[in-house]
PDBQT receptor file of N, H, CA, C and O in Angstrom, charges set to zero:
ATOM      1  N   MET A   1     -85.716  42.155 100.759  1.00  0.00    +0.000 N 
ATOM      2  CA  MET A   1     -85.500  43.019 101.792  1.00  0.00    +0.000 C 
ATOM      3  C   MET A   1     -85.058  42.338 102.945  1.00  0.00    +0.000 C 
ATOM      4  O   MET A   1     -85.177  41.123 103.105  1.00  0.00    +0.000 OA
ATOM      5  N   TRP A   2     -84.662  42.947 103.570  1.00  0.00    +0.000 N 
ATOM      6  H   TRP A   2     -84.566  43.934 103.440  1.00  0.00    +0.000 HD
ATOM      7  CA  TRP A   2     -84.029  42.390 104.944  1.00  0.00    +0.000 C 
ATOM      8  C   TRP A   2     -84.946  43.170 106.249  1.00  0.00    +0.000 C 
ATOM      9  O   TRP A   2     -85.231  44.364 106.157  1.00  0.00    +0.000 OA
ATOM     10  N   SER A   3     -85.238  42.580 107.102  1.00  0.00    +0.000 N 
ATOM     11  H   SER A   3     -85.007  41.610 107.177  1.00  0.00    +0.000 HD
ATOM     12  CA  SER A   3     -86.059  42.657 108.469  1.00  0.00    +0.000 C 
ATOM     13  C   SER A   3     -85.040  43.356 109.838  1.00  0.00    +0.000 C 
ATOM     14  O   SER A   3     -85.479  43.936 110.831  1.00  0.00    +0.000 OA
ATOM     15  N   TRP A   4     -84.017  43.162 109.600  1.00  0.00    +0.000 N 
ATOM     16  H   TRP A   4     -83.661  42.691 108.793  1.00  0.00    +0.000 HD
ATOM     17  CA  TRP A   4     -83.389  43.704 111.242  1.00  0.00    +0.000 C 
ATOM     18  C   TRP A   4     -81.858  44.229 110.561  1.00  0.00    +0.000 C 
ATOM     19  O   TRP A   4     -81.002  43.589 109.951  1.00  0.00    +0.000 OA
ATOM     20  N   LEU A   5     -81.922  45.492 110.903  1.00  0.00    +0.000 N 
ATOM     21  H   LEU A   5     -82.618  46.013 111.399  1.00  0.00    +0.000 HD
ATOM     22  CA  LEU A   5     -80.634  46.202 110.330  1.00  0.00    +0.000 C 
ATOM     23  C   LEU A   5     -80.303  46.484 112.006  1.00  0.00    +0.000 C 
ATOM     24  O   LEU A   5     -80.962  46.896 112.960  1.00  0.00    +0.000 OA
ATOM     25  N   SER A   6     -78.612  45.919 111.741  1.00  0.00    +0.000 N 
ATOM     26  H   SER A   6     -78.077  45.584 110.966  1.00  0.00    +0.000 HD
ATOM     27  CA  SER A   6     -77.623  46.004 113.082  1.00  0.00    +0.000 C 
ATOM     28  C   SER A   6     -77.431  47.325 113.495  1.00  0.00    +0.000 C 
ATOM     29  O   SER A   6     -77.173  47.530 114.681  1.00  0.00    +0.000 OA
ATOM     30  N   TYR A   7     -77.537  48.479 112.514  1.00  0.00    +0.000 N 
ATOM     31  H   TYR A   7     -77.747  48.313 111.551  1.00  0.00    +0.000 HD
ATOM     32  CA  TYR A   7     -76.926  49.682 112.771  1.00  0.00    +0.000 C 
ATOM     33  C   TYR A   7     -75.147  49.822 113.468  1.00  0.00    +0.000 C 
ATOM     34  O   TYR A   7     -74.657  50.607 114.280  1.00  0.00    +0.000 OA
ATOM     35  N   ASP A   8     -74.394  48.312 112.455  1.00  0.00    +0.000 N 
ATOM     36  H   ASP A   8     -74.792  47.674 111.795  1.00  0.00    +0.000 HD
ATOM     37  CA  ASP A   8     -73.146  48.462 113.067  1.00  0.00    +0.000 C 
ATOM     38  C   ASP A   8     -72.133  49.430 112.500  1.00  0.00    +0.000 C 
ATOM     39  O   ASP A   8     -70.922  49.247 112.624  1.00  0.00    +0.000 OA
ATOM     40  N   TYR A   9     -72.731  50.598 111.796  1.00  0.00    +0.000 N 
ATOM     41  H   TYR A   9     -73.715  50.747 111.696  1.00  0.00    +0.000 HD
ATOM     42  CA  TYR A   9     -72.118  51.578 111.066  1.00  0.00    +0.000 C 
ATOM     43  C   TYR A   9     -72.383  52.729 111.537  1.00  0.00    +0.000 C 
ATOM     44  O   TYR A   9     -72.082  53.756 110.928  1.00  0.00    +0.000 OA
ATOM     45  N   ASP A  10     -73.283  52.720 113.262  1.00  0.00    +0.000 N 
ATOM     46  H   ASP A  10     -73.528  51.885 113.756  1.00  0.00    +0.000 HD
ATOM     47  CA  ASP A  10     -73.845  53.822 113.672  1.00  0.00    +0.000 C 
ATOM     48  C   ASP A  10     -73.097  53.917 114.932  1.00  0.00    +0.000 C 
ATOM     49  O   ASP A  10     -73.439  53.078 115.765  1.00  0.00    +0.000 OA
ATOM     50  N   HIS A  11     -71.997  54.869 115.346  1.00  0.00    +0.000 N 
ATOM     51  H   HIS A  11     -71.719  55.550 114.669  1.00  0.00    +0.000 HD
ATOM     52  CA  HIS A  11     -71.016  54.590 116.440  1.00  0.00    +0.000 C 
ATOM     53  C   HIS A  11     -71.956  55.375 117.340  1.00  0.00    +0.000 C 
ATOM     54  O   HIS A  11     -71.237  55.603 118.313  1.00  0.00    +0.000 OA
ATOM     55  N   GLU A  12     -73.189  55.946 117.598  1.00  0.00    +0.000 N 
ATOM     56  H   GLU A  12     -73.774  55.762 116.808  1.00  0.00    +0.000 HD
ATOM     57  CA  GLU A  12     -74.184  56.515 118.373  1.00  0.00    +0.000 C 
ATOM     58  C   GLU A  12     -75.378  55.581 118.927  1.00  0.00    +0.000 C 
ATOM     59  O   GLU A  12     -76.440  55.849 119.489  1.00  0.00    +0.000 OA
ATOM     60  N   VAL A  13     -74.773  54.395 118.543  1.00  0.00    +0.000 N 
ATOM     61  H   VAL A  13     -73.910  54.178 118.087  1.00  0.00    +0.000 HD
ATOM     62  CA  VAL A  13     -75.713  52.910 118.887  1.00  0.00    +0.000 C 
ATOM     63  C   VAL A  13     -74.964  52.415 119.629  1.00  0.00    +0.000 C 
ATOM     64  O   VAL A  13     -74.062  51.986 118.911  1.00  0.00    +0.000 OA
ATOM     65  N   SER A  14     -74.644  52.085 121.093  1.00  0.00    +0.000 N 
ATOM     66  H   SER A  14     -75.378  52.434 121.676  1.00  0.00    +0.000 HD
ATOM     67  CA  SER A  14     -73.723  51.480 121.450  1.00  0.00    +0.000 C 
ATOM     68  C   SER A  14     -73.999  49.717 121.068  1.00  0.00    +0.000 C 
ATOM     69  O   SER A  14     -75.017  49.155 120.664  1.00  0.00    +0.000 OA
ATOM     70  N   ILE A  15     -72.765  49.228 121.360  1.00  0.00    +0.000 N 
ATOM     71  H   ILE A  15     -71.938  49.684 121.688  1.00  0.00    +0.000 HD
ATOM     72  CA  ILE A  15     -72.701  48.059 121.141  1.00  0.00    +0.000 C 
ATOM     73  C   ILE A  15     -74.001  46.747 121.801  1.00  0.00    +0.000 C 
ATOM     74  O   ILE A  15     -74.663  45.811 121.353  1.00  0.00    +0.000 OA
ATOM     75  N   GLU A  16     -73.751  47.538 123.251  1.00  0.00    +0.000 N 
ATOM     76  H   GLU A  16     -73.213  48.298 123.615  1.00  0.00    +0.000 HD
ATOM     77  CA  GLU A  16     -74.724  46.627 123.910  1.00  0.00    +0.000 C 
ATOM     78  C   GLU A  16     -76.213  46.668 123.801  1.00  0.00    +0.000 C 
ATOM     79  O   GLU A  16     -77.032  45.756 123.914  1.00  0.00    +0.000 OA
ATOM     80  N   THR A  17     -76.346  47.749 123.592  1.00  0.00    +0.000 N 
ATOM     81  H   THR A  17     -75.680  48.489 123.500  1.00  0.00    +0.000 HD
ATOM     82  CA  THR A  17     -77.757  47.889 122.931  1.00  0.00    +0.000 C 
ATOM     83  C   THR A  17     -77.769  47.540 121.248  1.00  0.00    +0.000 C 
ATOM     84  O   THR A  17     -78.861  47.671 120.696  1.00  0.00    +0.000 OA
ATOM     85  N   ILE A  18     -76.953  47.234 120.662  1.00  0.00    +0.000 N 
ATOM     86  H   ILE A  18     -76.066  47.128 121.111  1.00  0.00    +0.000 HD
ATOM     87  CA  ILE A  18     -77.398  46.211 119.880  1.00  0.00    +0.000 C 
ATOM     88  C   ILE A  18     -77.546  44.802 119.786  1.00  0.00    +0.000 C 
ATOM     89  O   ILE A  18     -78.427  44.044 119.380  1.00  0.00    +0.000 OA
ATOM     90  N   ILE A  19     -76.430  44.682 120.278  1.00  0.00    +0.000 N 
ATOM     91  H   ILE A  19     -75.714  45.297 120.608  1.00  0.00    +0.000 HD
ATOM     92  CA  ILE A  19     -76.843  42.788 120.874  1.00  0.00    +0.000 C 
ATOM     93  C   ILE A  19     -77.818  42.810 121.214  1.00  0.00    +0.000 C 
ATOM     94  O   ILE A  19     -78.524  41.946 120.694  1.00  0.00    +0.000 OA
ATOM     95  N   GLN A  20     -78.766  44.050 122.603  1.00  0.00    +0.000 N 
ATOM     96  H   GLN A  20     -78.193  44.752 123.026  1.00  0.00    +0.000 HD
ATOM     97  CA  GLN A  20     -79.446  43.469 123.259  1.00  0.00    +0.000 C 
ATOM     98  C   GLN A  20     -80.971  43.286 121.979  1.00  0.00    +0.000 C 
ATOM     99  O   GLN A  20     -81.878  42.456 122.028  1.00  0.00    +0.000 OA
ATOM    100  N   SER A  21     -80.725  44.505 120.846  1.00  0.00    +0.000 N 
ATOM    101  H   SER A  21     -79.988  45.179 120.806  1.00  0.00    +0.000 HD
ATOM    102  CA  SER A  21     -81.997  44.743 119.981  1.00  0.00    +0.000 C 
ATOM    103  C   SER A  21     -81.969  43.020 119.574  1.00  0.00    +0.000 C 
ATOM    104  O   SER A  21     -82.823  42.161 119.790  1.00  0.00    +0.000 OA
ATOM    105  N   ALA A  22     -80.577  42.918 118.880  1.00  0.00    +0.000 N 
ATOM    106  H   ALA A  22     -79.883  43.616 118.704  1.00  0.00    +0.000 HD
ATOM    107  CA  ALA A  22     -80.670  41.280 118.584  1.00  0.00    +0.000 C 
ATOM    108  C   ALA A  22     -81.201  40.213 119.271  1.00  0.00    +0.000 C 
ATOM    109  O   ALA A  22     -81.972  39.471 118.663  1.00  0.00    +0.000 OA
ATOM    110  N   GLN A  23     -80.935  39.996 120.419  1.00  0.00    +0.000 N 
ATOM    111  H   GLN A  23     -80.308  40.599 120.912  1.00  0.00    +0.000 HD
ATOM    112  CA  GLN A  23     -81.219  38.930 121.255  1.00  0.00    +0.000 C 
ATOM    113  C   GLN A  23     -82.960  39.499 121.804  1.00  0.00    +0.000 C 
ATOM    114  O   GLN A  23     -83.521  38.777 122.628  1.00  0.00    +0.000 OA
ATOM    115  N   LYS A  24     -83.574  40.550 121.391  1.00  0.00    +0.000 N 
ATOM    116  H   LYS A  24     -83.119  41.137 120.722  1.00  0.00    +0.000 HD
ATOM    117  CA  LYS A  24     -84.917  40.125 121.349  1.00  0.00    +0.000 C 
ATOM    118  C   LYS A  24     -85.871  40.293 120.403  1.00  0.00    +0.000 C 
ATOM    119  O   LYS A  24     -87.071  40.067 120.565  1.00  0.00    +0.000 OA
ATOM    120  N   GLU A  25     -85.212  40.793 119.159  1.00  0.00    +0.000 N 
ATOM    121  H   GLU A  25     -84.238  40.977 119.028  1.00  0.00    +0.000 HD
ATOM    122  CA  GLU A  25     -86.046  40.710 118.486  1.00  0.00    +0.000 C 
ATOM    123  C   GLU A  25     -85.722  40.039 117.178  1.00  0.00    +0.000 C 
ATOM    124  O   GLU A  25     -86.495  40.247 116.243  1.00  0.00    +0.000 OA
ATOM    125  N   ILE A  26     -84.770  39.329 117.007  1.00  0.00    +0.000 N 
ATOM    126  H   ILE A  26     -84.141  39.159 117.766  1.00  0.00    +0.000 HD
ATOM    127  CA  ILE A  26     -83.977  38.466 115.400  1.00  0.00    +0.000 C 
ATOM    128  C   ILE A  26     -85.299  37.112 115.804  1.00  0.00    +0.000 C 
ATOM    129  O   ILE A  26     -85.324  36.567 116.907  1.00  0.00    +0.000 OA
ATOM    130  N   LYS A  27     -86.104  36.837 114.889  1.00  0.00    +0.000 N 
ATOM    131  H   LYS A  27     -86.084  37.280 113.993  1.00  0.00    +0.000 HD
ATOM    132  CA  LYS A  27     -86.749  35.762 115.175  1.00  0.00    +0.000 C 
ATOM    133  C   LYS A  27     -86.721  34.540 113.862  1.00  0.00    +0.000 C 
ATOM    134  O   LYS A  27     -86.033  34.855 112.891  1.00  0.00    +0.000 OA
ATOM    135  N   ALA A  28     -87.151  33.724 113.830  1.00  0.00    +0.000 N 
ATOM    136  H   ALA A  28     -87.710  33.468 114.618  1.00  0.00    +0.000 HD
ATOM    137  CA  ALA A  28     -86.757  32.764 112.207  1.00  0.00    +0.000 C 
ATOM    138  C   ALA A  28     -87.568  33.160 110.857  1.00  0.00    +0.000 C 
ATOM    139  O   ALA A  28     -88.780  33.307 110.698  1.00  0.00    +0.000 OA
ATOM    140  N   GLY A  29     -86.717  33.259 110.130  1.00  0.00    +0.000 N 
ATOM    141  H   GLY A  29     -85.732  33.140 110.259  1.00  0.00    +0.000 HD
ATOM    142  CA  GLY A  29     -87.120  33.938 108.442  1.00  0.00    +0.000 C 
ATOM    143  C   GLY A  29     -86.776  35.102 108.323  1.00  0.00    +0.000 C 
ATOM    144  O   GLY A  29     -87.211  35.673 107.323  1.00  0.00    +0.000 OA
ATOM    145  N   ASP A  30     -85.855  35.922 109.299  1.00  0.00    +0.000 N 
ATOM    146  H   ASP A  30     -85.502  35.458 110.112  1.00  0.00    +0.000 HD
ATOM    147  CA  ASP A  30     -85.363  37.039 109.397  1.00  0.00    +0.000 C 
ATOM    148  C   ASP A  30     -84.038  37.428 108.544  1.00  0.00    +0.000 C 
ATOM    149  O   ASP A  30     -83.014  36.751 108.638  1.00  0.00    +0.000 OA
ATOM    150  N   ILE A  31     -84.118  38.407 107.823  1.00  0.00    +0.000 N 
ATOM    151  H   ILE A  31     -84.949  38.958 107.747  1.00  0.00    +0.000 HD
ATOM    152  CA  ILE A  31     -82.829  38.814 107.217  1.00  0.00    +0.000 C 
ATOM    153  C   ILE A  31     -82.092  39.736 108.052  1.00  0.00    +0.000 C 
ATOM    154  O   ILE A  31     -82.474  40.808 108.521  1.00  0.00    +0.000 OA
ATOM    155  N   LEU A  32     -81.264  39.303 108.136  1.00  0.00    +0.000 N 
ATOM    156  H   LEU A  32     -80.953  38.432 107.755  1.00  0.00    +0.000 HD
ATOM    157  CA  LEU A  32     -80.203  40.816 108.932  1.00  0.00    +0.000 C 
ATOM    158  C   LEU A  32     -78.883  41.376 108.230  1.00  0.00    +0.000 C 
ATOM    159  O   LEU A  32     -78.166  40.822 107.397  1.00  0.00    +0.000 OA
ATOM    160  N   VAL A  33     -78.798  42.378 108.691  1.00  0.00    +0.000 N 
ATOM    161  H   VAL A  33     -79.381  42.828 109.368  1.00  0.00    +0.000 HD
ATOM    162  CA  VAL A  33     -78.161  43.802 107.872  1.00  0.00    +0.000 C 
ATOM    163  C   VAL A  33     -76.958  44.036 108.358  1.00  0.00    +0.000 C 
ATOM    164  O   VAL A  33     -76.907  44.845 109.284  1.00  0.00    +0.000 OA
ATOM    165  N   PHE A  34     -75.631  43.385 107.866  1.00  0.00    +0.000 N 
ATOM    166  H   PHE A  34     -75.673  42.727 107.114  1.00  0.00    +0.000 HD
ATOM    167  CA  PHE A  34     -74.687  43.888 108.426  1.00  0.00    +0.000 C 
ATOM    168  C   PHE A  34     -73.529  44.315 107.300  1.00  0.00    +0.000 C 
ATOM    169  O   PHE A  34     -73.314  43.742 106.232  1.00  0.00    +0.000 OA
ATOM    170  N   HIS A  35     -72.775  45.604 107.897  1.00  0.00    +0.000 N 
ATOM    171  H   HIS A  35     -72.949  46.069 108.764  1.00  0.00    +0.000 HD
ATOM    172  CA  HIS A  35     -71.969  45.967 106.697  1.00  0.00    +0.000 C 
ATOM    173  C   HIS A  35     -70.249  45.759 106.934  1.00  0.00    +0.000 C 
ATOM    174  O   HIS A  35     -69.531  46.122 107.866  1.00  0.00    +0.000 OA
ATOM    175  N   ASP A  36     -69.909  44.946 105.555  1.00  0.00    +0.000 N 
ATOM    176  H   ASP A  36     -70.492  44.651 104.798  1.00  0.00    +0.000 HD
ATOM    177  CA  ASP A  36     -68.816  44.838 105.525  1.00  0.00    +0.000 C 
ATOM    178  C   ASP A  36     -67.587  46.337 104.856  1.00  0.00    +0.000 C 
ATOM    179  O   ASP A  36     -67.167  46.381 103.700  1.00  0.00    +0.000 OA
ATOM    180  N   ASN A  37     -67.340  47.128 105.686  1.00  0.00    +0.000 N 
ATOM    181  H   ASN A  37     -67.682  47.093 106.625  1.00  0.00    +0.000 HD
ATOM    182  CA  ASN A  37     -66.638  48.295 105.465  1.00  0.00    +0.000 C 
ATOM    183  C   ASN A  37     -66.111  48.202 106.381  1.00  0.00    +0.000 C 
ATOM    184  O   ASN A  37     -66.445  47.555 107.373  1.00  0.00    +0.000 OA
ATOM    185  N   PRO A  38     -64.514  49.292 106.095  1.00  0.00    +0.000 N 
ATOM    186  CA  PRO A  38     -64.287  50.093 107.209  1.00  0.00    +0.000 C 
ATOM    187  C   PRO A  38     -64.799  50.855 108.386  1.00  0.00    +0.000 C 
ATOM    188  O   PRO A  38     -64.102  50.951 109.396  1.00  0.00    +0.000 OA
ATOM    189  N   LYS A  39     -65.952  51.391 108.310  1.00  0.00    +0.000 N 
ATOM    190  H   LYS A  39     -66.518  51.313 107.489  1.00  0.00    +0.000 HD
ATOM    191  CA  LYS A  39     -66.554  51.830 109.048  1.00  0.00    +0.000 C 
ATOM    192  C   LYS A  39     -67.170  51.338 110.207  1.00  0.00    +0.000 C 
ATOM    193  O   LYS A  39     -67.232  51.869 111.315  1.00  0.00    +0.000 OA
ATOM    194  N   SER A  40     -67.856  49.690 109.624  1.00  0.00    +0.000 N 
ATOM    195  H   SER A  40     -67.805  49.259 108.723  1.00  0.00    +0.000 HD
ATOM    196  CA  SER A  40     -68.225  48.986 110.841  1.00  0.00    +0.000 C 
ATOM    197  C   SER A  40     -67.085  47.647 111.426  1.00  0.00    +0.000 C 
ATOM    198  O   SER A  40     -67.173  46.971 112.451  1.00  0.00    +0.000 OA
ATOM    199  N   MET A  41     -66.312  47.621 110.615  1.00  0.00    +0.000 N 
ATOM    200  H   MET A  41     -66.240  48.170 109.783  1.00  0.00    +0.000 HD
ATOM    201  CA  MET A  41     -65.348  46.359 111.047  1.00  0.00    +0.000 C 
ATOM    202  C   MET A  41     -64.676  46.245 112.816  1.00  0.00    +0.000 C 
ATOM    203  O   MET A  41     -64.406  45.138 113.281  1.00  0.00    +0.000 OA
ATOM    204  N   GLU A  42     -64.574  46.917 113.246  1.00  0.00    +0.000 N 
ATOM    205  H   GLU A  42     -64.794  47.816 112.868  1.00  0.00    +0.000 HD
ATOM    206  CA  GLU A  42     -63.933  46.868 114.958  1.00  0.00    +0.000 C 
ATOM    207  C   GLU A  42     -65.436  46.796 115.320  1.00  0.00    +0.000 C 
ATOM    208  O   GLU A  42     -65.539  45.983 116.238  1.00  0.00    +0.000 OA
ATOM    209  N   ARG A  43     -66.447  47.220 115.041  1.00  0.00    +0.000 N 
ATOM    210  H   ARG A  43     -66.364  47.881 114.296  1.00  0.00    +0.000 HD
ATOM    211  CA  ARG A  43     -67.649  47.025 115.830  1.00  0.00    +0.000 C 
ATOM    212  C   ARG A  43     -68.239  44.990 115.365  1.00  0.00    +0.000 C 
ATOM    213  O   ARG A  43     -68.851  44.188 116.070  1.00  0.00    +0.000 OA
ATOM    214  N   LEU A  44     -67.857  44.888 114.376  1.00  0.00    +0.000 N 
ATOM    215  H   LEU A  44     -67.360  45.540 113.803  1.00  0.00    +0.000 HD
ATOM    216  CA  LEU A  44     -68.334  44.104 113.327  1.00  0.00    +0.000 C 
ATOM    217  C   LEU A  44     -67.821  42.980 114.456  1.00  0.00    +0.000 C 
ATOM    218  O   LEU A  44     -68.694  42.246 114.920  1.00  0.00    +0.000 OA
ATOM    219  N   LYS A  45     -66.487  42.818 114.904  1.00  0.00    +0.000 N 
ATOM    220  H   LYS A  45     -65.778  43.415 114.528  1.00  0.00    +0.000 HD
ATOM    221  CA  LYS A  45     -65.855  41.691 115.753  1.00  0.00    +0.000 C 
ATOM    222  C   LYS A  45     -66.262  42.044 117.122  1.00  0.00    +0.000 C 
ATOM    223  O   LYS A  45     -65.349  41.808 117.914  1.00  0.00    +0.000 OA
ATOM    224  N   GLN A  46     -66.946  42.358 117.478  1.00  0.00    +0.000 N 
ATOM    225  H   GLN A  46     -67.687  42.549 116.834  1.00  0.00    +0.000 HD
ATOM    226  CA  GLN A  46     -67.318  42.834 119.059  1.00  0.00    +0.000 C 
ATOM    227  C   GLN A  46     -69.317  42.265 119.301  1.00  0.00    +0.000 C 
ATOM    228  O   GLN A  46     -69.999  41.924 120.267  1.00  0.00    +0.000 OA
ATOM    229  N   LEU A  47     -69.552  42.443 117.862  1.00  0.00    +0.000 N 
ATOM    230  H   LEU A  47     -68.997  42.721 117.077  1.00  0.00    +0.000 HD
ATOM    231  CA  LEU A  47     -71.073  42.288 117.776  1.00  0.00    +0.000 C 
ATOM    232  C   LEU A  47     -71.520  40.994 117.104  1.00  0.00    +0.000 C 
ATOM    233  O   LEU A  47     -72.689  40.618 117.018  1.00  0.00    +0.000 OA
ATOM    234  N   LEU A  48     -70.397  40.331 116.620  1.00  0.00    +0.000 N 
ATOM    235  H   LEU A  48     -69.447  40.636 116.691  1.00  0.00    +0.000 HD
ATOM    236  CA  LEU A  48     -70.949  39.163 115.598  1.00  0.00    +0.000 C 
ATOM    237  C   LEU A  48     -70.818  37.650 116.692  1.00  0.00    +0.000 C 
ATOM    238  O   LEU A  48     -71.519  36.638 116.697  1.00  0.00    +0.000 OA
ATOM    239  N   PRO A  49     -69.882  37.948 117.362  1.00  0.00    +0.000 N 
ATOM    240  CA  PRO A  49     -69.708  36.890 118.066  1.00  0.00    +0.000 C 
ATOM    241  C   PRO A  49     -71.117  36.527 119.450  1.00  0.00    +0.000 C 
ATOM    242  O   PRO A  49     -71.403  35.369 119.755  1.00  0.00    +0.000 OA
ATOM    243  N   PRO A  50     -71.578  37.346 119.882  1.00  0.00    +0.000 N 
ATOM    244  CA  PRO A  50     -72.899  37.346 120.753  1.00  0.00    +0.000 C 
ATOM    245  C   PRO A  50     -73.887  36.949 119.849  1.00  0.00    +0.000 C 
ATOM    246  O   PRO A  50     -74.359  35.815 119.933  1.00  0.00    +0.000 OA
ATOM    247  N   ILE A  51     -74.269  37.753 118.977  1.00  0.00    +0.000 N 
ATOM    248  H   ILE A  51     -73.886  38.675 118.909  1.00  0.00    +0.000 HD
ATOM    249  CA  ILE A  51     -75.306  37.508 117.586  1.00  0.00    +0.000 C 
ATOM    250  C   ILE A  51     -75.280  36.217 117.505  1.00  0.00    +0.000 C 
ATOM    251  O   ILE A  51     -76.275  35.579 117.849  1.00  0.00    +0.000 OA
ATOM    252  N   ILE A  52     -74.096  35.557 117.017  1.00  0.00    +0.000 N 
ATOM    253  H   ILE A  52     -73.288  36.075 116.738  1.00  0.00    +0.000 HD
ATOM    254  CA  ILE A  52     -74.295  34.379 116.529  1.00  0.00    +0.000 C 
ATOM    255  C   ILE A  52     -74.394  33.275 118.037  1.00  0.00    +0.000 C 
ATOM    256  O   ILE A  52     -75.355  32.516 118.161  1.00  0.00    +0.000 OA
ATOM    257  N   GLU A  53     -73.749  33.311 118.645  1.00  0.00    +0.000 N 
ATOM    258  H   GLU A  53     -72.968  33.928 118.544  1.00  0.00    +0.000 HD
ATOM    259  CA  GLU A  53     -74.123  32.423 120.081  1.00  0.00    +0.000 C 
ATOM    260  C   GLU A  53     -75.642  32.574 120.234  1.00  0.00    +0.000 C 
ATOM    261  O   GLU A  53     -76.233  31.498 120.145  1.00  0.00    +0.000 OA
ATOM    262  N   ASP A  54     -76.421  33.651 120.444  1.00  0.00    +0.000 N 
ATOM    263  H   ASP A  54     -75.942  34.525 120.517  1.00  0.00    +0.000 HD
ATOM    264  CA  ASP A  54     -77.695  33.597 121.022  1.00  0.00    +0.000 C 
ATOM    265  C   ASP A  54     -78.213  33.372 119.753  1.00  0.00    +0.000 C 
ATOM    266  O   ASP A  54     -79.388  33.115 120.017  1.00  0.00    +0.000 OA
ATOM    267  N   LEU A  55     -78.058  33.277 118.132  1.00  0.00    +0.000 N 
ATOM    268  H   LEU A  55     -77.104  33.486 117.918  1.00  0.00    +0.000 HD
ATOM    269  CA  LEU A  55     -78.997  32.408 117.261  1.00  0.00    +0.000 C 
ATOM    270  C   LEU A  55     -78.664  31.141 117.128  1.00  0.00    +0.000 C 
ATOM    271  O   LEU A  55     -79.248  30.413 116.326  1.00  0.00    +0.000 OA
ATOM    272  N   LYS A  56     -77.318  30.570 118.185  1.00  0.00    +0.000 N 
ATOM    273  H   LYS A  56     -76.843  31.162 118.837  1.00  0.00    +0.000 HD
ATOM    274  CA  LYS A  56     -77.435  29.125 118.238  1.00  0.00    +0.000 C 
ATOM    275  C   LYS A  56     -78.043  28.749 118.952  1.00  0.00    +0.000 C 
ATOM    276  O   LYS A  56     -78.639  27.692 118.742  1.00  0.00    +0.000 OA
ATOM    277  N   LYS A  57     -78.163  29.341 119.972  1.00  0.00    +0.000 N 
ATOM    278  H   LYS A  57     -77.679  30.199 120.143  1.00  0.00    +0.000 HD
ATOM    279  CA  LYS A  57     -79.199  28.994 121.440  1.00  0.00    +0.000 C 
ATOM    280  C   LYS A  57     -80.861  28.890 120.822  1.00  0.00    +0.000 C 
ATOM    281  O   LYS A  57     -81.680  28.112 121.314  1.00  0.00    +0.000 OA
ATOM    282  N   LYS A  58     -81.120  29.656 119.868  1.00  0.00    +0.000 N 
ATOM    283  H   LYS A  58     -80.455  30.287 119.469  1.00  0.00    +0.000 HD
ATOM    284  CA  LYS A  58     -82.401  29.888 119.489  1.00  0.00    +0.000 C 
ATOM    285  C   LYS A  58     -82.283  28.518 118.452  1.00  0.00    +0.000 C 
ATOM    286  O   LYS A  58     -83.329  28.198 117.886  1.00  0.00    +0.000 OA
ATOM    287  N   ASN A  59     -81.343  27.889 118.245  1.00  0.00    +0.000 N 
ATOM    288  H   ASN A  59     -80.494  28.149 118.704  1.00  0.00    +0.000 HD
ATOM    289  CA  ASN A  59     -81.544  26.685 117.170  1.00  0.00    +0.000 C 
ATOM    290  C   ASN A  59     -82.082  27.511 116.112  1.00  0.00    +0.000 C 
ATOM    291  O   ASN A  59     -83.064  27.027 115.548  1.00  0.00    +0.000 OA
ATOM    292  N   LEU A  60     -81.678  28.647 115.701  1.00  0.00    +0.000 N 
ATOM    293  H   LEU A  60     -80.881  29.039 116.160  1.00  0.00    +0.000 HD
ATOM    294  CA  LEU A  60     -81.819  29.097 114.284  1.00  0.00    +0.000 C 
ATOM    295  C   LEU A  60     -80.430  29.283 113.303  1.00  0.00    +0.000 C 
ATOM    296  O   LEU A  60     -79.391  29.842 113.655  1.00  0.00    +0.000 OA
ATOM    297  N   GLU A  61     -80.683  28.706 112.075  1.00  0.00    +0.000 N 
ATOM    298  H   GLU A  61     -81.527  28.253 111.789  1.00  0.00    +0.000 HD
ATOM    299  CA  GLU A  61     -79.412  28.343 111.204  1.00  0.00    +0.000 C 
ATOM    300  C   GLU A  61     -79.934  29.768 110.310  1.00  0.00    +0.000 C 
ATOM    301  O   GLU A  61     -81.041  30.235 110.038  1.00  0.00    +0.000 OA
ATOM    302  N   PHE A  62     -78.599  30.147 110.037  1.00  0.00    +0.000 N 
ATOM    303  H   PHE A  62     -77.701  29.768 110.257  1.00  0.00    +0.000 HD
ATOM    304  CA  PHE A  62     -78.095  31.404 109.468  1.00  0.00    +0.000 C 
ATOM    305  C   PHE A  62     -77.229  30.939 107.990  1.00  0.00    +0.000 C 
ATOM    306  O   PHE A  62     -76.487  29.962 107.894  1.00  0.00    +0.000 OA
ATOM    307  N   LYS A  63     -77.531  31.847 106.992  1.00  0.00    +0.000 N 
ATOM    308  H   LYS A  63     -78.134  32.640 107.070  1.00  0.00    +0.000 HD
ATOM    309  CA  LYS A  63     -76.310  31.543 105.414  1.00  0.00    +0.000 C 
ATOM    310  C   LYS A  63     -76.106  33.060 105.525  1.00  0.00    +0.000 C 
ATOM    311  O   LYS A  63     -76.701  33.740 106.360  1.00  0.00    +0.000 OA
ATOM    312  N   ILE A  64     -75.371  33.472 104.776  1.00  0.00    +0.000 N 
ATOM    313  H   ILE A  64     -74.887  32.919 104.098  1.00  0.00    +0.000 HD
ATOM    314  CA  ILE A  64     -74.276  34.563 103.966  1.00  0.00    +0.000 C 
ATOM    315  C   ILE A  64     -74.795  34.531 103.135  1.00  0.00    +0.000 C 
ATOM    316  O   ILE A  64     -74.925  33.441 102.577  1.00  0.00    +0.000 OA
ATOM    317  N   ILE A  65     -75.634  36.199 102.344  1.00  0.00    +0.000 N 
ATOM    318  H   ILE A  65     -75.528  37.084 102.797  1.00  0.00    +0.000 HD
ATOM    319  CA  ILE A  65     -76.272  36.334 101.616  1.00  0.00    +0.000 C 
ATOM    320  C   ILE A  65     -75.035  37.162 100.675  1.00  0.00    +0.000 C 
ATOM    321  O   ILE A  65     -74.190  37.455 101.521  1.00  0.00    +0.000 OA
ATOM    322  N   ALA A  66     -74.733  37.477  99.830  1.00  0.00    +0.000 N 
ATOM    323  H   ALA A  66     -75.420  37.239  99.143  1.00  0.00    +0.000 HD
ATOM    324  CA  ALA A  66     -73.786  38.585 100.012  1.00  0.00    +0.000 C 
ATOM    325  C   ALA A  66     -74.052  39.103  98.244  1.00  0.00    +0.000 C 
ATOM    326  O   ALA A  66     -73.453  40.078  97.790  1.00  0.00    +0.000 OA
TER     327      ALA A  66
C-alpha cells in the first residue's frame, strides 16, 4: 500500500502545494504515488525535479515500482 499520494492528477491542487506537502511529509520508508498518464504528465514535469532534489537532500534513496 502507498503512504503518500501526490495528487498529481488533481488540477485543483497547486503544484506548489504538492511540493510543500512532499517536503514536509515524505519520510524514509514511504511509498509515493505518481500517475503515468496524459492527465498528469505535464504536472509531473514540474513536480518531480524539486521532489527528487528534496529526497536527495534528505539522503533518502528511491526506487521505481511498476
